[in-house]
C-alpha positions in Angstrom: 21.7 -77.4 23.0 21.2 -79.8 20.1 23.5 -78.3 17.4 22.0 -80.5 14.7 18.5 -79.3 15.6 19.7 -75.7 15.5 21.0 -76.3 12.0 17.6 -77.8 11.1 15.9 -74.6 12.3 18.1 -72.6 10.0 17.2 -74.8 7.1 13.5 -74.5 7.8 13.5 -70.7 8.1 15.6 -70.2 5.0 13.4 -72.7 3.0 10.2 -70.9 4.1 8.3 -74.0 5.0 8.6 -77.6 6.2 8.0 -79.2 2.8 10.8 -77.3 1.0 13.2 -77.9 3.9 12.4 -81.6 3.8 13.0 -81.8 0.0 16.3 -79.9 0.3 17.5 -82.2 3.1 16.2 -85.4 1.5 14.0 -86.1 4.4 10.2 -86.6 4.8 8.1 -83.7 5.9 6.9 -85.7 8.9 10.5 -86.4 10.0 11.4 -82.7 9.8 8.2 -81.7 11.8 9.0 -84.3 14.5 12.6 -83.1 14.9 11.7 -79.4 15.2 8.8 -80.3 17.6 11.2 -82.2 19.8 13.6 -79.3 19.7 10.9 -76.9 20.9 9.9 -79.3 23.7 13.5 -79.5 24.9 13.8 -75.7 24.9 10.3 -75.3 26.4 9.5 -72.5 23.9 7.8 -72.2 20.5 10.3 -71.4 17.7 7.9 -71.4 14.7 4.3 -70.3 14.2 2.6 -72.6 11.8 -0.4 -71.8 9.7 -2.0 -73.6 6.7 -0.2 -71.2 4.3 3.0 -70.0 5.9 5.5 -70.5 8.6 7.0 -67.6 10.7 9.7 -67.7 13.3 8.9 -66.4 16.7 11.2 -63.8 18.4 13.2 -66.6 20.0 13.2 -68.5 16.7 14.8 -65.5 15.0 17.4 -65.2 17.7 18.4 -68.8 17.5 18.3 -68.6 13.7 20.9 -65.8 13.8 23.1 -67.9 16.1 22.7 -71.0 14.1 23.6 -69.2 10.9 26.7 -67.8 12.5 27.7 -71.3 13.8 27.2 -72.7 10.3 29.3 -70.0 8.7 32.1 -70.5 11.2 32.2 -74.2 10.6 32.3 -73.7 6.8 35.1 -71.1 7.3 37.1 -73.5 9.4 36.7 -76.3 6.8 37.7 -73.9 4.0 40.8 -72.9 6.0 41.9 -76.5 6.4 41.3 -77.4 2.8 43.1 -74.4 1.4 46.1 -74.6 3.8 49.2 -73.6 1.9 47.2 -73.0 -1.3 46.0 -69.9 -3.1 42.4 -69.1 -3.8 40.5 -71.9 -5.5 37.1 -73.3 -6.3 34.1 -72.4 -8.4 32.4 -69.0 -8.3 29.0 -68.6 -9.9 27.8 -65.1 -10.8 25.1 -63.5 -12.8 25.6 -60.2 -14.7 23.5 -58.1 -17.1 24.0 -58.9 -20.7 25.0 -55.5 -21.9 26.9 -54.2 -18.9 28.4 -57.6 -18.2 29.8 -58.0 -21.7 31.0 -54.5 -22.4 32.3 -53.5 -18.9 32.9 -56.5 -16.8 34.4 -59.1 -19.2 37.8 -57.5 -19.0 37.7 -57.3 -15.2 36.8 -61.0 -14.9 39.6 -62.0 -17.3 42.0 -60.0 -15.1 40.8 -61.7 -12.0 41.2 -65.1 -13.5 44.8 -64.3 -14.5 45.5 -63.3 -10.9 43.9 -66.5 -9.5 44.5 -69.4 -11.9 42.9 -72.0 -9.5 39.5 -70.3 -9.6 36.8 -71.3 -12.1 34.2 -68.7 -13.0 30.7 -69.7 -14.1 29.2 -66.5 -15.6 25.5 -66.3 -16.5 24.4 -63.3 -18.6 20.9 -62.5 -17.5 18.8 -59.7 -16.1 16.7 -61.6 -13.6 17.4 -62.3 -9.9 15.8 -65.7 -9.7 19.1 -67.6 -9.9 20.3 -65.6 -6.9 17.2 -66.4 -4.8 17.3 -70.1 -5.8 20.9 -70.3 -4.8 22.1 -71.1 -8.4 24.7 -68.2 -8.2 26.8 -66.7 -5.4 26.0 -63.2 -6.3 24.5 -61.1 -9.1 25.1 -57.6 -10.6 22.0 -55.8 -11.6 20.9 -52.4 -12.9 17.8 -51.2 -11.2 16.3 -48.2 -9.4 16.1 -49.9 -6.0 17.5 -53.2 -4.8 15.2 -55.8 -3.2 14.9 -55.3 0.5 15.7 -59.0 1.3 19.2 -58.9 -0.3 22.4 -57.2 0.6 23.2 -54.6 -2.0 26.6 -52.9 -2.6 26.3 -49.8 -4.8 28.5 -49.8 -7.9 27.6 -46.4 -9.2 25.0 -44.7 -11.4 23.9 -45.6 -14.9 23.4 -42.6 -17.0 21.5 -42.5 -20.3 22.5 -40.7 -23.5 20.5 -39.8 -26.6 22.5 -40.5 -29.8 22.2 -41.0 -33.6 24.2 -41.4 -36.7 25.2 -38.4 -38.8 23.1 -39.7 -41.7 20.0 -39.9 -39.5 20.6 -36.4 -38.2 21.0 -35.1 -41.8 17.6 -36.6 -42.7 15.7 -35.6 -39.7 17.5 -32.7 -38.1 19.2 -32.5 -34.7 16.8 -32.3 -31.7 17.8 -29.9 -29.0 15.1 -30.5 -26.4 13.1 -33.4 -24.9 10.0 -32.4 -26.8 11.8 -32.5 -30.1 13.4 -35.8 -29.2 9.9 -37.3 -28.5 8.8 -36.5 -32.1 11.6 -38.5 -33.7 11.8 -42.3 -34.4 13.0 -43.6 -31.1 15.1 -46.7 -30.4 15.1 -47.8 -26.8 13.6 -50.2 -24.2 9.9 -50.1 -23.4 10.4 -48.8 -19.9 12.7 -46.0 -21.0 10.3 -45.0 -23.7 7.4 -44.8 -21.2 9.4 -42.7 -18.9 10.4 -40.4 -21.7 6.7 -40.0 -22.6 5.9 -38.9 -19.1 8.9 -36.5 -18.8 7.6 -33.0 -17.8 4.1 -34.3 -17.1 4.8 -35.4 -13.5 6.5 -32.1 -12.8 3.4 -30.2 -13.9 4.8 -29.3 -17.3 3.1 -29.5 -20.7 5.0 -32.6 -21.8 3.4 -34.7 -24.5 2.1 -38.2 -23.7 3.1 -39.5 -27.1 6.5 -40.6 -28.5 7.4 -42.1 -31.8 9.0 -45.5 -31.0 10.6 -47.1 -34.0 12.1 -50.0 -32.2 11.5 -51.3 -28.7 13.6 -54.1 -27.1 15.1 -55.2 -23.8 18.3 -56.3 -25.7 20.6 -53.3 -25.8 23.0 -54.9 -28.2 20.2 -55.2 -30.7 19.2 -51.6 -30.1 22.7 -50.4 -30.7 22.9 -52.2 -34.0 19.7 -50.4 -35.1 21.1 -47.0 -34.0 24.3 -47.7 -36.0 22.2 -48.4 -39.1 20.5 -45.0 -38.8 17.0 -46.2 -38.0 16.4 -43.7 -35.2 17.6 -41.8 -32.2 18.8 -44.2 -29.5 18.1 -43.6 -25.8 20.4 -46.1 -24.1 22.9 -46.4 -21.2 26.1 -44.5 -21.9 28.3 -47.6 -21.5 26.5 -49.2 -24.5 27.6 -46.6 -27.0 30.9 -45.2 -25.6 33.0 -47.0 -28.2 31.0 -46.2 -31.3 30.6 -42.6 -30.2 34.4 -42.4 -29.6 34.9 -43.7 -33.1 32.6 -41.0 -34.5 30.0 -43.6 -35.7 27.3 -42.0 -33.5 26.8 -38.4 -32.2 25.3 -37.4 -28.9 22.2 -35.3 -29.1 23.0 -31.9 -27.5 20.3 -31.8 -24.8 20.7 -29.5 -21.8 22.7 -30.8 -18.8 20.4 -32.8 -16.6 17.6 -33.3 -19.2 18.0 -37.1 -19.0 18.7 -37.4 -15.3 15.2 -38.7 -14.7 16.3 -41.9 -16.5 19.3 -42.6 -14.4 19.4 -45.8 -12.4 22.0 -47.6 -10.3 24.2 -50.7 -10.5 24.2 -53.0 -7.5 26.1 -56.1 -6.5 23.5 -58.3 -4.8 23.8 -61.4 -2.6 21.7 -63.3 0.0 22.7 -62.3 3.5 22.2 -65.8 5.0 24.3 -67.6 2.4 27.9 -68.4 3.2 30.6 -66.8 1.0 33.9 -68.5 0.4 37.1 -66.5 0.5 37.2 -66.7 -3.3 33.7 -65.2 -3.6 34.5 -62.4 -1.1 37.7 -61.6 -3.0 35.9 -61.4 -6.3 33.2 -59.2 -4.9 35.8 -56.8 -3.4 37.7 -56.8 -6.7 34.6 -55.9 -8.8 33.5 -53.1 -6.4 37.0 -51.6 -6.5 37.1 -51.8 -10.3 33.8 -50.1 -10.7 34.6 -47.3 -8.2 37.8 -46.8 -10.0 
């Protein structure tokens, strides 16, 4: 079997179409098409179904894709083993982490990892999107979301719990809420999605929950929101890791809601990567390190 043609099949399937594969490989689309057509003739079977809008692998195409990807990974692993012979972990690792969680929880872990492996360079992007991962700009990403994308490998890092909090001065002016309905009536500082979910609390369960809240400040930047909470501008409804330090210092107080009242806001932290992309030993080591740190 033509191993180079097998590698071309992998490139085409991962790119999604012939044009993207050609651009990635620095070849013309016609050349890529000719080579994959010749491979199909040699095998006597169709590997790709082509339409005007998309390209789909046949059953045999998917089987050969899996074998081709495995061969590619083994070759890269062998090359890495030779280049790193007698050396420690080294190389560049690119990762993307959420701005709030990444800065407040992960920065110390990443510094510890770098101390353990001085030959590794980390390129850390603080973002909340997954486009860098899909495009191949990063090796893996950490994201906070309800459900991970089906096309990515997801390792669970644990839940994200929300807390309602405010300064003592704000509570002195407005009173301490003790229920979700009372919380909804106060000036709220949170993200748009969280505010919308709070508005619907009780309604989906058939309760009498109000459809109106009183948002004072809405933003996707949790650092900005925490600054506003600290200035006494409203009740914050944010992930607990964002306010652990100011609450421990007594700069903010937790609103004494019933246990479980904010469970409907809980999400999950996931470490995500593309299953078809080769991971170096350095990348695998960092992934395992971060998972172990988060799980404690």
